[in-house]
C-alpha positions in Angstrom: 44.7 -25.0 -17.4 45.1 -21.9 -19.6 42.7 -19.8 -17.6 44.4 -20.7 -14.3 47.8 -19.9 -15.8 46.6 -16.6 -17.2 45.2 -15.6 -13.9 48.2 -16.7 -11.9 50.8 -15.8 -14.4 49.7 -12.7 -16.1 48.2 -10.8 -13.2 51.0 -11.9 -10.9 48.3 -13.5 -8.7 51.0 -15.3 -6.8 53.3 -14.1 -4.0 56.3 -16.2 -2.9 60.0 -15.7 -2.4 61.5 -16.4 -5.9 63.5 -19.6 -6.2 66.2 -20.2 -8.7 67.7 -23.4 -9.9 70.4 -24.6 -7.3 74.0 -24.5 -8.7 75.2 -27.9 -7.4 74.8 -30.6 -10.0 73.2 -33.1 -7.6 70.7 -30.6 -6.5 70.1 -29.5 -10.1 69.3 -33.2 -11.0 66.6 -33.2 -8.2 65.2 -29.9 -9.5 65.1 -31.2 -13.1 63.4 -34.4 -11.8 60.7 -32.3 -10.2 60.0 -30.4 -13.4 59.8 -33.7 -15.3 57.4 -35.1 -12.6 55.2 -32.1 -12.9 55.1 -32.4 -16.8 54.2 -36.1 -16.5 51.3 -35.2 -14.2 50.1 -32.6 -16.5 50.2 -34.9 -19.4 48.4 -37.6 -17.4 45.6 -35.1 -16.5 45.2 -34.3 -20.1 45.1 -37.9 -21.3 42.8 -38.9 -18.4 40.5 -36.2 -19.4 40.0 -37.7 -22.8 38.7 -41.0 -21.4 34.9 -41.6 -21.4 35.2 -42.2 -17.7 38.3 -40.6 -16.3 40.1 -42.3 -13.3 39.0 -40.4 -10.2 42.1 -41.0 -8.3 43.5 -37.6 -7.2 46.5 -36.2 -8.9 48.6 -34.3 -6.4 51.1 -31.7 -7.6 53.6 -30.2 -5.0 54.8 -26.7 -4.9 58.4 -27.8 -5.7 57.1 -29.6 -8.8 55.1 -26.6 -10.0 57.9 -24.0 -9.4 60.5 -26.4 -11.0 58.2 -26.8 -14.0 57.7 -23.0 -14.2 61.4 -22.4 -14.2 62.2 -25.1 -16.7 60.9 -23.1 -19.6 58.0 -25.6 -20.3 55.3 -23.1 -19.2 54.2 -20.7 -21.9 54.1 -17.5 -19.8 52.1 -14.6 -21.0 54.2 -11.8 -22.9 56.2 -9.7 -20.4 56.0 -12.2 -17.5 59.2 -13.9 -16.2 60.4 -15.9 -13.3 57.0 -16.8 -11.9 57.0 -18.8 -8.7 54.1 -19.8 -6.5 53.2 -20.9 -3.0 49.9 -22.4 -1.8 48.0 -22.0 1.4 44.6 -23.5 2.0 42.4 -21.9 -0.6 45.0 -19.3 -1.4 47.6 -18.8 -4.1 50.6 -16.6 -3.4 53.5 -15.8 -5.6 55.8 -13.4 -7.4 56.8 -12.7 -11.0 59.0 -10.2 -12.8 56.8 -8.2 -15.2 57.8 -6.0 -18.1 54.7 -3.8 -18.3 55.9 -2.1 -21.5 55.5 -5.6 -23.2 52.2 -6.3 -21.4 50.7 -2.9 -22.6 52.6 -3.0 -25.9 53.6 0.6 -25.1 50.0 1.9 -25.2 49.7 4.1 -22.2 46.7 5.7 -20.6 46.8 9.4 -19.8 45.6 8.5 -16.3 48.5 9.5 -13.9 47.8 6.5 -11.7 48.7 4.2 -14.5 52.4 5.3 -14.4 53.0 2.5 -11.9 52.4 0.1 -14.8 55.4 1.2 -16.8 58.8 -0.5 -17.1 60.0 -3.7 -15.3 59.0 -4.5 -11.8 58.6 -7.3 -9.3 54.9 -8.1 -8.9 53.5 -9.8 -5.9 50.0 -10.9 -5.5 47.6 -12.9 -3.5 44.4 -14.6 -4.6 41.7 -16.9 -3.4 41.2 -19.8 -5.8 39.2 -23.0 -6.0 37.7 -25.4 -8.5 34.4 -27.0 -7.8 31.9 -29.0 -10.0 34.0 -28.3 -13.1 34.3 -24.5 -12.6 37.3 -22.6 -11.5 36.9 -19.5 -9.4 39.8 -16.9 -8.8 39.5 -13.7 -6.8 42.5 -11.4 -6.7 42.9 -10.1 -3.1 45.9 -7.9 -3.6 48.7 -7.0 -5.9 51.9 -5.2 -5.0 54.5 -3.7 -7.3 58.1 -3.4 -5.9 56.5 -3.8 -2.4 53.8 -1.1 -2.8 50.2 -2.3 -2.8 48.3 -1.2 -5.9 44.9 0.4 -4.9 42.0 -1.8 -6.0 40.5 0.9 -8.2 43.8 1.3 -10.1 44.2 -2.5 -10.5 40.6 -2.7 -11.8 41.3 -0.1 -14.4 44.5 -1.8 -15.6 42.8 -5.2 -15.8 39.8 -3.7 -17.6 42.0 -1.9 -20.1 44.9 -4.3 -20.8 44.1 -7.8 -19.6 40.4 -8.5 -20.2 40.4 -7.4 -23.9 43.2 -9.9 -24.5 41.9 -12.7 -22.3 38.0 -12.4 -22.2 36.6 -13.7 -19.0 39.8 -12.9 -17.0 39.5 -10.2 -14.4 39.7 -9.3 -10.7 37.0 -12.0 -10.3 37.1 -14.9 -12.8 34.9 -17.9 -13.2 35.7 -20.4 -16.0 35.3 -24.0 -17.0 38.1 -26.3 -15.9 39.6 -28.2 -18.7 40.2 -31.9 -19.1 37.2 -32.9 -17.1 38.7 -31.6 -13.9 36.0 -31.6 -11.3 37.8 -30.2 -8.3 41.1 -28.4 -7.8 41.9 -27.8 -4.1 44.8 -25.7 -3.0 46.3 -26.7 0.4 49.6 -26.0 2.1 52.2 -26.4 -0.7 50.1 -28.7 -2.8 47.3 -28.8 -5.4 45.0 -31.8 -5.5 43.1 -32.3 -8.7 40.2 -34.8 -9.2 38.7 -35.6 -12.6 35.3 -36.9 -13.2 
């Protein structure tokens, strides 16, 4: 799960209109219940993965559950990343996050003038293809935009190589990693993620 969160959270791989907790108390209760439901499912996945033979019944997480969980403070977001929200399409993760690049880079700036886009706080939108098969996760970042301006792939690659991969080895524009908790498949569909353990 950590690699998935790092990819999705840190690089802003996701691109969706940001949701905030609704103000009405009744609606807030529903929102809180969705966050608790996601937490229970994450805990179940972890416990099921400890069994010699995990239950193969699919665990389905809805977009609402995931976004409520992300907003609840339960997720340990990487430094500098705030207000992450996600949206799923078949095989694709979209989302948005507010990123303080000064925290991400710890104030260490490259002399490359193209890197000036990665200073200060900005809204980051991104899109990635992602899937999990045979116990392996695969994520490819298709595009990243900062304040609505798409970052050229070459510039993004330089930033990832300089600031992300050294901190999170194995994480990059293209990432392949072992899925935790004996997850065999993780399929992204419209507004849901289906996880099967084996």
